N, C-alpha and C positions, 0 to 999 in steps of 0.2 A: 206406699201404694195403698188404695181403697177400692173395694167393691163399688163400681159406680151405678150398674145396672144388670138384671136378670134378663137374659135372652131367651125369649120363648115364655111359656106358661109355667108355673109354679108345679111342684109334684101333686100339690092338692088339686089344682086346675087338671091336671092330666089324670087325676083318679085315684091317687094314693090317700088312702083314707086316714092314714097315720101322718102323712106330708113328712116322712121321716127316710133316711137312707135311701134316697132317691137319686137319679143322676140329673145334673143341673149344668147350666153354662151362665157364666158371668163375665162382663167386661169389667176390666180393671181401669184405675186411673190412668196408667201409663200407656194405656192402648192395647195391651194384651189380652189373654181371655184365660179364665181358671174353668176348667172342667171338674167335676166330679162326676166318677163312674167307676167301673170295675176294672181293678189292675188286672190286667190279662197281658202283663210283659211276659213271664216265663213261656208260656204257650206261643206266644205270636212272635216273637223275637226272632226264633229261626225262620220264621216262615217269610219275613219281610223280603222284597225285592232285594236284587243286587245293588242298586242305586241308592238304596233307603238304609239309613243306618240311626243309631241313636247314641248317645253318651251315657253313661254311667248312672249319671244324675238324673235321666229322662225315663219315664214310663211309657208304657202303650196302655193306654186308657179308653174303656170301651162304654159308649152310649148308645142308648137304643135309637132305631130310626127316629121313632116319634119324638124323642127330646130334639134332635137336630130338624126335622122339619117344620117343628113349633118355633123353633130360633130362628127358622131362616127369614122370617118378617121384619126381623130385627136386626139383620145384618145387611149392612148397606151395600148396594151392587159395586159401587167404585170408592 
């Protein structure tokens, strides 16, 4: 599996002067997506709706609204 492309703008393009430790989204060669964000599993897990769950190996990761909106242009509608 490889990273195919970034979705949205790079951290530097979003205003991070260091360009480090910033949320990011990537499309992988197998069609899945990788997310770099803040792990908020402990805080948000008990707040999940009754019809949502996660496996022990899954984490709840938070990214900013700006990151997702900038990535939207790179995500196909269908």
